C-alpha positions as CSV (number, residue, x, y, z in Angstrom):
1,X,0.0,0.0,0.0
2,X,1.3,3.4,-0.9
3,X,1.3,5.8,2.0
4,X,1.5,9.6,1.9
5,X,1.4,10.6,-1.7
6,X,2.6,14.2,-0.9
7,X,4.8,15.8,1.7
8,X,2.2,18.4,2.9
9,X,-1.5,18.4,3.8
10,X,-4.2,20.6,2.5
11,X,-5.5,22.4,5.6
12,X,-9.0,22.3,4.2
13,X,-8.9,18.5,4.2
14,X,-7.8,18.4,7.8
15,X,-10.5,20.9,8.8
16,X,-13.1,18.9,7.0
17,X,-12.1,15.6,8.7
18,X,-12.0,17.3,12.1
19,X,-15.5,18.8,11.5
20,X,-16.9,15.4,10.5
21,X,-15.4,13.8,13.7
22,X,-16.9,16.6,15.8
23,X,-20.4,16.7,14.2
24,X,-20.6,12.9,13.6
25,X,-21.9,13.3,10.1
26,X,-20.9,14.9,6.8
27,X,-24.1,17.0,6.8
28,X,-23.3,18.4,10.2
29,X,-19.7,19.1,9.2
30,X,-20.8,20.9,6.1
31,X,-23.0,23.2,8.2
32,X,-20.1,23.8,10.7
33,X,-17.8,24.8,7.9
34,X,-20.3,26.7,5.7
35,X,-19.6,24.4,2.8
36,X,-21.7,22.1,0.7
37,X,-22.0,18.4,1.6
38,X,-20.5,17.2,-1.7
39,X,-17.5,19.6,-1.1
40,X,-16.8,18.1,2.4
41,X,-17.2,14.5,1.1
42,X,-14.6,15.3,-1.7
43,X,-12.2,16.8,0.8
44,X,-12.4,13.7,3.0
45,X,-12.0,11.4,0.0
46,X,-9.0,13.4,-1.2
47,X,-7.4,13.2,2.2
48,X,-7.9,9.4,2.4
49,X,-6.4,9.0,-1.1
50,X,-3.4,11.2,0.0
51,X,-2.6,9.2,3.1
52,X,-3.4,5.9,1.6
53,X,-6.0,4.5,4.0
54,X,-9.6,4.9,5.0
55,X,-10.5,7.2,7.9
56,X,-14.2,6.5,8.0
57,X,-16.5,3.5,7.7
58,X,-19.5,4.3,5.5
59,X,-22.8,2.6,5.7
60,X,-25.3,4.6,3.7
61,X,-25.8,7.9,5.4
62,X,-24.0,6.6,8.5
63,X,-20.3,7.1,9.1
64,X,-18.0,6.0,11.9
65,X,-14.2,6.4,12.3
66,X,-11.9,3.6,11.5
67,X,-9.3,2.6,14.1
68,X,-6.7,4.4,12.0
69,X,-9.1,7.3,11.7
70,X,-9.3,7.7,15.5
71,X,-5.5,7.7,15.8
72,X,-5.2,10.2,13.0
73,X,-7.8,12.5,14.4
74,X,-5.8,12.9,17.6
75,X,-2.9,14.1,15.4
76,X,-5.1,16.4,13.4
77,X,-6.5,18.0,16.5
78,X,-3.0,18.8,17.8
79,X,-2.0,20.1,14.4
80,X,-5.0,22.4,14.0
81,X,-4.6,23.6,17.6
82,X,-0.9,24.4,16.9
83,X,-1.9,26.4,13.8
84,X,-4.4,28.3,15.7
85,X,-1.8,29.2,18.3
86,X,0.6,30.3,15.6
87,X,-2.0,32.7,14.2
88,X,-2.6,34.1,17.7
89,X,1.1,34.5,18.3
90,X,1.7,36.1,14.9
91,X,-1.1,38.6,15.7
92,X,0.4,39.3,19.1
93,X,3.8,40.0,17.7
94,X,2.3,42.4,15.1
95,X,0.5,44.2,17.9
96,X,3.5,44.2,20.3
97,X,1.3,42.3,22.8
98,X,2.2,39.4,25.1
99,X,2.2,36.0,23.3
100,X,-0.8,33.7,23.8
101,X,-0.3,31.3,26.7
102,X,-1.4,27.7,27.2
103,X,-1.6,26.2,30.7
104,X,-2.2,22.5,31.3
105,X,-3.5,21.4,34.7
106,X,-5.3,18.5,36.3
107,X,-9.0,19.1,36.8
108,X,-8.7,19.7,40.5
109,X,-5.9,22.3,40.1
110,X,-7.5,23.9,37.1
111,X,-10.6,24.4,39.2
112,X,-9.2,25.1,42.7
113,X,-5.9,26.9,42.1
114,X,-5.5,28.4,38.6
115,X,-8.5,30.8,38.5
116,X,-7.3,32.6,41.7
117,X,-3.7,32.5,40.5
118,X,-4.5,34.1,37.2
119,X,-6.8,36.7,38.8
120,X,-3.9,37.7,41.1
121,X,-1.5,38.5,38.2
122,X,-1.3,42.1,36.9
123,X,-3.7,42.4,34.0
124,X,-1.0,43.8,31.7
125,X,0.8,40.4,31.9
126,X,-2.2,38.3,30.8
127,X,-2.2,37.8,27.0
128,X,-5.2,38.4,24.8
129,X,-5.5,34.6,24.3
130,X,-5.1,32.4,27.3
131,X,-5.8,28.6,27.0
132,X,-6.4,26.4,30.0
133,X,-6.5,22.7,29.4
134,X,-7.9,20.4,32.1
135,X,-6.1,17.1,31.6
136,X,-5.2,13.9,33.3
137,X,-1.9,14.2,35.2
138,X,0.0,12.0,32.7
139,X,-1.3,14.2,29.9
140,X,-0.3,17.4,31.6
141,X,3.3,16.1,31.7
142,X,3.1,15.1,28.0
143,X,1.7,18.4,27.0
144,X,4.5,20.3,28.8
145,X,7.2,17.9,27.3
146,X,5.8,18.4,23.8
147,X,5.7,22.2,24.4
148,X,2.0,22.3,23.5
149,X,1.6,23.8,26.9
150,X,3.8,26.6,28.2
151,X,3.7,25.1,31.7
152,X,1.6,22.8,33.9
153,X,0.4,22.3,37.4
154,X,-0.2,18.6,38.3
155,X,-0.2,16.0,41.0
156,X,3.0,14.1,41.6
157,X,4.9,12.1,40.4
158,X,6.4,14.6,38.0
159,X,9.9,13.2,37.5
160,X,11.3,13.6,34.0
161,X,14.6,14.8,32.7
162,X,12.8,17.1,30.3
163,X,11.0,19.0,33.0
164,X,11.9,21.8,35.3
165,X,9.9,21.6,38.6
166,X,9.5,25.0,40.1
167,X,7.8,24.1,43.4
168,X,6.2,21.1,45.1
169,X,3.4,21.5,47.6
170,X,2.0,19.1,50.1
171,X,-1.6,19.4,51.3
172,X,-3.5,16.9,53.5
173,X,-6.6,15.2,52.0
174,X,-9.9,16.0,53.6
175,X,-13.3,14.3,53.8
176,X,-16.3,15.9,52.2
177,X,-19.7,15.3,53.8
178,X,-23.3,16.3,53.2
179,X,-24.1,19.3,55.5
180,X,-26.7,17.2,57.4
181,X,-24.4,14.2,57.9
182,X,-24.0,13.3,61.6
183,X,-20.2,13.5,61.2
184,X,-20.4,17.1,60.0
185,X,-20.7,18.2,63.6
186,X,-17.1,16.9,64.3
187,X,-14.1,19.1,63.6
188,X,-12.0,16.0,62.9
189,X,-13.4,12.9,61.3
190,X,-11.8,9.5,62.1
191,X,-11.2,7.2,59.2
192,X,-12.5,4.4,61.4
193,X,-15.9,6.2,61.4
194,X,-16.1,5.7,57.7
195,X,-15.9,1.9,57.9
196,X,-19.6,1.4,57.3
197,X,-20.0,4.2,54.8
198,X,-19.9,4.3,51.0
199,X,-16.6,6.0,50.2
200,X,-16.2,8.1,47.1
201,X,-12.6,8.8,46.0
202,X,-10.2,9.1,43.0
203,X,-9.6,6.3,40.6
204,X,-6.0,6.6,39.4
205,X,-4.0,4.0,41.4
206,X,-0.6,5.5,40.5
207,X,-1.3,8.9,42.2
208,X,-3.5,9.9,45.1
209,X,-5.6,6.7,45.2
210,X,-2.8,4.5,46.5
211,X,-2.1,6.8,49.4
212,X,-5.8,6.8,50.3
213,X,-5.9,3.0,50.1
214,X,-2.8,2.8,52.4
215,X,-4.3,5.1,55.0
216,X,-7.6,3.1,55.0
217,X,-5.6,-0.1,55.5
218,X,-3.6,1.4,58.3
219,X,-6.8,2.5,60.0
220,X,-8.2,-1.0,59.6
221,X,-11.0,0.3,57.3
222,X,-12.3,-2.1,54.6
223,X,-15.0,-0.1,52.7
224,X,-18.1,-2.1,52.0
225,X,-18.9,0.1,49.1
226,X,-16.8,2.4,47.0
227,X,-17.3,4.7,44.0
228,X,-14.2,5.9,42.2
229,X,-14.2,8.9,39.9
230,X,-11.6,10.7,37.8
231,X,-12.3,14.2,39.1
232,X,-12.9,15.6,42.6
233,X,-15.7,17.8,41.5
234,X,-17.6,14.7,40.5
235,X,-17.0,13.2,43.9
236,X,-18.4,16.4,45.6
237,X,-21.6,16.4,43.5
238,X,-22.1,12.7,44.5
239,X,-21.7,13.7,48.2
240,X,-24.3,16.4,47.7
241,X,-26.6,13.8,46.2
242,X,-26.3,11.7,49.3
243,X,-24.3,8.9,47.7
244,X,-21.6,8.7,50.3
245,X,-18.6,10.5,51.8
246,X,-15.6,11.6,49.7
247,X,-11.9,11.5,50.5
248,X,-10.4,14.0,48.2
249,X,-7.7,16.6,47.8
250,X,-8.6,20.0,49.3
251,X,-8.1,22.2,46.2
252,X,-11.5,21.5,44.6
253,X,-13.4,22.0,47.8
254,X,-11.6,25.3,48.7
255,X,-11.8,26.6,45.1
256,X,-15.3,25.6,44.3
257,X,-17.3,25.0,47.6
258,X,-20.6,23.3,46.8
259,X,-23.7,24.3,48.8
260,X,-24.9,21.4,50.8
261,X,-21.5,20.0,51.4
262,X,-18.9,20.6,54.1
263,X,-15.2,19.8,54.5
264,X,-13.6,18.2,57.6
265,X,-10.1,17.3,58.6
266,X,-9.2,13.6,58.8
267,X,-7.4,12.0,61.7
268,X,-4.9,10.5,59.3
269,X,-2.5,12.6,57.1
270,X,-3.0,11.6,53.5
271,X,-0.7,13.9,51.5
272,X,-1.8,15.3,48.2
273,X,1.4,16.4,46.4
274,X,1.4,18.7,43.4
275,X,3.7,21.1,41.7
276,X,4.4,23.5,38.8
277,X,6.4,22.3,35.8
278,X,7.7,23.8,32.6
279,X,9.9,22.5,29.7
280,X,13.5,22.0,30.9
281,X,15.9,24.9,30.2
282,X,13.1,26.8,28.4
283,X,13.1,30.6,28.9
284,X,9.9,31.7,30.8
285,X,8.0,34.8,30.0
286,X,7.0,37.2,32.7
287,X,3.4,36.0,32.5
288,X,4.5,32.4,33.1
289,X,6.7,33.3,36.0
290,X,3.9,35.4,37.5
291,X,1.2,32.8,37.3
292,X,3.5,30.0,38.6
293,X,4.4,32.2,41.6
294,X,0.7,33.2,42.2
295,X,-0.3,29.5,42.0
296,X,2.2,28.7,44.7
297,X,0.7,31.4,46.9
298,X,-2.9,30.2,46.3
299,X,-1.8,26.6,47.1
300,X,-0.2,27.7,50.4
301,X,-3.5,29.3,51.4
302,X,-5.2,25.9,51.5
303,X,-5.6,24.4,55.0
304,X,-2.4,22.6,56.1
305,X,-0.6,23.1,52.8
306,X,3.2,23.6,52.9
307,X,6.0,23.7,50.4
308,X,8.0,20.5,50.3
309,X,11.6,20.8,51.4
310,X,13.9,21.0,48.4
311,X,16.5,18.8,50.0
312,X,14.1,16.1,51.1
313,X,14.4,14.0,47.9
314,X,14.2,10.7,49.6
315,X,11.4,11.7,51.9
316,X,9.5,13.1,49.0
317,X,9.9,9.8,47.0
318,X,8.7,7.8,50.0
319,X,5.6,10.0,50.3
320,X,4.8,9.7,46.6
321,X,5.6,6.0,46.1
322,X,5.5,4.6,49.6
323,X,8.4,3.2,51.6
324,X,11.0,1.5,49.4
325,X,11.1,-2.2,50.5
326,X,14.4,-3.4,51.9
327,X,16.2,-6.2,50.1
328,X,15.5,-9.6,51.5
329,X,17.6,-10.6,54.4
330,X,18.1,-7.1,55.8
331,X,16.4,-6.5,59.1
332,X,13.9,-3.6,59.4
């Protein structure tokens, strides 16, 4: 099979394919683009002929992406986004304005830290176009490494030789309760008191979740029912609906308090570690520096939050990953 009959893409073809994927139909894509349906169909056909494989399954009026089409769409989205940013930056250069800025952050930090941090920065430093992407932690790292984001704020671990870590903060997890929950009258909630409750918490086993599971095990708590979610705000809405109690990081609750829910301290310290990252050895604009500094100040305003000691590399690793097991035969 012949692949890639030319060395460049027609941007109209990529836009047509992206519109079809967004709308779910050629008719919808044509309306989005302000083109005729036959014109969009031809652009997709020409694109498929150019790359040498089918992007869409066709069954009468119905279409669905092929497996290759799904993979290619991810690349097209990144490419079109990059082109859009290039246009924005070109306009900013022509107007002698600050360049557009893209920030990647996990949903909890994009919700609970970034808005206040951006608001604290002098208006003259904020560019005309500011892009905030709420992504999974692993995707925040990849976006910063790929330089599709100027910097990121994410939960740990953040180790990578291609990253500069500007600060690391440590805030204790809290429990979110319905306002009328009997435990809401306590200033400190014991994990042991959650033994017979449905617990709502985060799903990712490689980040905060494993620290929560370790704390429950140490407290002798074996939850009878659990709901795991991929965003703290989802956990809070479930608490408000009466579905259980949530063990979450404090950023979302502090940043977006939900009526009908309350936050209480836990009797076990479950650390939520997060930090600010940028591409290694990349010069930072005044806007990036200002927002990173402001985000640190916002983070430190959370209950119990502290900056992690720069010299405590081993202690930080133990907190993130758990204690390193000793080799067999060495007494503890």
